[in-house]
Structure formats: C-alpha cells, structure tokens
N, C-alpha and C positions, 0 to 999 in steps of 0.2 A: 488810281495809280497802281501799277503792278508792283507787288512786294514779292521778292524771290530770295530764297536761301539756296546757295550754291555749295554743294559738297561740304555741308556743315559737320564739324567734329568738335565735341566738347568733352573735356576731362575734368572731373571733380575729384580732387585729391589724387589717388592712384587709380581711380575707376573711370573707364571710358563709358560715358552715358549717352553719347550721340555719335553715330558713325556715318559719314558720307551722305547726309540727308540732303535731298534736293526737293524743294517745295516751291510752288509758284501760286500766287493768289492774284486774280485779276479784279479790276473794278467791277462791281455788280455781283460779286460772288460771295456767298455765305458758305464757309468751309468748316467742316467738323474735323477735329483731331481726336482719334479714339485709340484705345489700346489698353492692355492690362496694367495693373499697378507696376510702377517702375519701368514702364516701356520707354520713357523719355518725353512724354507729352509736355510737361511743364518746362523741361529744359529746352525743347524745340521752340516753344512760344517765347520764352525769355530771350533766346538767341535771336529770333525774328524781330523782337521788340528792341533789340540793341542794349539790353540790360545785363547780358551775360557775356563774358569774353569768350572768343572762339579760339580753339587750338589750331583750327584750319578752316578754310572756306571764307565766304563773305555773304553779307545780306545787302541787297540792293533795293532801292525804292525809285521807281521810274528810271532805272539804270544807274542810279547814283549810290555809291557805297555809303551806308548809313554810319559806318565807323568814322567818317569824316564830318559828321554833323555834330554841332554843339547840342547839348542836352535840351535846351529850350526850343531850338529849331526842330529837333526830332520830335519833341512833344507836340508841336503844332501839326505834325503829319501823322504820328502814330500814338494812339491811346492804348495803354496797357493796363489790364486789370489782373493783378496777381492772384494766386490761390489764397494767400493769407488775407484774412478779413480782420484787420486791426486798425483802430483809431486810438491814438495814445492820449488824446486830450478830450475833455467833456465839451467839445464844441457843438453848437447847434447844427442840425442837419444841413440847413441852407449854407452855412459857412464851409462845411466839409465839401459840399458839392461845388461851391465857388472855387475851391482849390483846383478844380479841373481847368479853370480859366487861366492859371498862372502862365502857361507858355505863350499866351497872347498878350501879356502885359495888360494894363487897363484898357478895356475896349468898350465902345458903346453897345456892343452886343452881349455883354456879360450877363446882365439881368435877364434878358430874353432867353439866352442859352441855358441858364440855371433853371429858370421857370419851366422851360420845355423838358429838361431832364427830370425835374421833380415830378412833373405830370406823367411822363412816360413810365416812371417807376412807382407810380401811385403813392407819392410821398408828400403831397401838398398839405395834408392834414398834420404831418409830422415835421414840417419845415423848421419850426422853432424849438423842437424837443432836443435836449442834449443827447449826443450819440451814446453816452454810457447808460442811458435809460431805455435803450432799444433792445428788442429781441435779436437773436442771431440772424434770422431771416430779414428783419427790417434793416439791420446794419449791412447785410449783403446788398440790399437794394440801394442803400445810400452810396456805397462804393461803386456800384454799377452806374448810378446817376452821375457821380463824379467823372467817370470815364466818358459817359455820353456828353457831358457838358464841355469836354475838350473840343468837340466837333471836328475831330481829326478825320482825315480821309481813310485811315486804316484803324480798325478796332480789333485788338487782340485780347481775348478774355479767357482766363484759365478757370475752368469749372464755374461759369457764372450762375449755374442753376443750384449750386450747393447751398442748402439752407432755405431754398424757396419752396413755398407750397405749390400745389399743382396749378392753381389759377395764375400765380405770378410767373411760373415757368412758361405757360402758354402765352401770357402777355409779353414776356421777354422775347420769345422767339418771333412773335408777330412784329415786335419793334425791330429786331435784328433783320428780319426779312424786308421790312420797310427801308431800313438803311441801305441794304443791298440794292433795292430797286432804285434808290436815289443815286447809285453809282459808287457807294462806299465799298471798301474791301473789309470783310469781316471774317475772323478766324476764332473759333471757340473750341476748347477742349471739353468733352462731355463723357460721362460714364454711361448714360442711357443711350445705347446705340440706336434705339427707335427714334430718338430725336434727330439723329444724323440722317436717317433714312427718310424721315417725314419732312424735315425742314431745310436741309442743306443741299446745295447744288453739288458739292463735291465732298469727299471724305478722304482723309489721310489716315491710314492704319499703321500704327507703330508696334514693333515688338523688339525687345532687347536693344533699344537704341537705334534701330534701323527702320526704314520705310518698307513695310511689307507689301502694301498696295496703296495706290492713289489714283483718283479719278472720279467719275460720276458716282454718287452715293449708291445707286442701285447696283453698280458693278463692283463696289468695294465691300458693302455690307451684305455679304453672301454667307451661306451656311459653311462653305469650305473655308473662306477667309477667317470667319469667326472661330471656327474649330482650330485652325492653325495658330491664331493669335492668343485666344483665351483658353483653349483646351475645353471648350464647352460645345455640346451639340445643341443647336438652336433651330427652332421652327420660325420661318419668316412668313407671316400671314398678312391678310388685309381684312380689316373690320370697318365696314361702312366707308370703304375707299381710303381708309387710313392704314398705312403700313405699320406693323408692329413686329418686334423681335421677341420671341418667347424662349428663354433658356430652358432646356429640357433636362440635360444631365451632363455631368462632367465626364471627360474622356480620360482614360488611363492608357 
C-alpha cells in the first residue's frame, strides 16, 4: 500500500518543525530518513504514522486520508516504533510483544505472530524475563518485536538501531529487507548514513524541516548533499563491494 505525505507542515509551540514535506513510499520499498539533529526526522515519521496533528497537508494510505481512520484500524495498517524506548510496567517480554496484536482483537494468528517476532529479534531466550531486567539494547529489540508483531503493511521506525550492537543492527536490516521483499512498506530514520546507502532503496534527506533531497539512495547520499545537510566533508567508498561513508572533516 502506498503511503504518501502531501505538503506536510507541523508546528510545535511557536516553532515550525516541518515545512511543505512531500514523501511517498511504495510497497516493496525500504526507505531511510536521514538528516542532522533537529532536521525534523522524528516529526516527519510521527506525521506519517498519524500520531502527530498536522497544521497543513494530509497523509494518505492507498489514497485514503488516514486522519479519517479510527486508531485501531490505523494500527492494523501502520506499525509505528517511536524513538522513546520505555516500558512502564515489569511485564514479561512475551506480554509486551503481544501488545502489538491489540489492533487485531483476539486472533488465531496471535501466538504465531508473536513467536515470529521474538525469533526475528533474537528474543526467544528472554521471552519470560521481565522488561525491567533487560539492558537498553535488549529492550530496544523487545519494542521492535512488538512493532513487527503487528504485521502491518507499513512499518515506520524512528532510529530502530539505537542501542543495538553491530550484529543485531545487521540482523535488523536483513529482516527489514525481507519485509520489503514481501511487499511491505518500510521507513526508518537512521543516523548512520552508510546503512541508508547499503540497505535502503530510497533515502529522504531533511534539513531545517524541509526535504533537501529524495530518491534512490545512491543519488541522495552524495558528497555534495551530505556537505549541504551536515556541514561535513565525507568520502564515499566501497569496501568488498559494501558502500561506506567516511566523515573526514567539518566544513566552516
């Protein structure tokens, strides 16, 4: 299902944090959202997920304005993982992941979906452990699993790699790539722009609440674009056929 943001504008307090953003994500696409701190990445993802009111513009899913969807219905179509990694109760891991099934009401597929999500995030051995006994990285994987258990056609994740070790980062992106191959629509905010270049079909680059560039990752993650957005001179190289971005120096 195509998710599209049309001329999105968001104001928080007296500050404009998103201006006229146009973003489109097709089924089968894994899209990275990148940009410097304060560029509007989290705001854009919250707007696309329908959890942040818009001052102007609209978000559509398969042509339908998501503002007209009741929350449970929207949750069946869009799974959203916010940047905040908090569980307020000492619930077992399995119970927290099961919360991702709430939009579906009781379903015969609940146990299977939860089991698959636990396996995908390498949590089977921790399934009965209370969440308040986990490390930060383990908790991050639990909340990722909760979003995966929703089995929504659209997955929106804000900095899903935060707190993960390098092995789990690679495993996460393998799973996100697999979801895209299954026809899901996946959008992720990342700080490591090498991940965008290596794994994502498309990239959206934000600066000061505006879309600076959008398109195929190889056309967006360029030396010129990164210099303009981050104020950093970068070398873009390939190591064993794997693209990497090497920050060299800040620009003044």
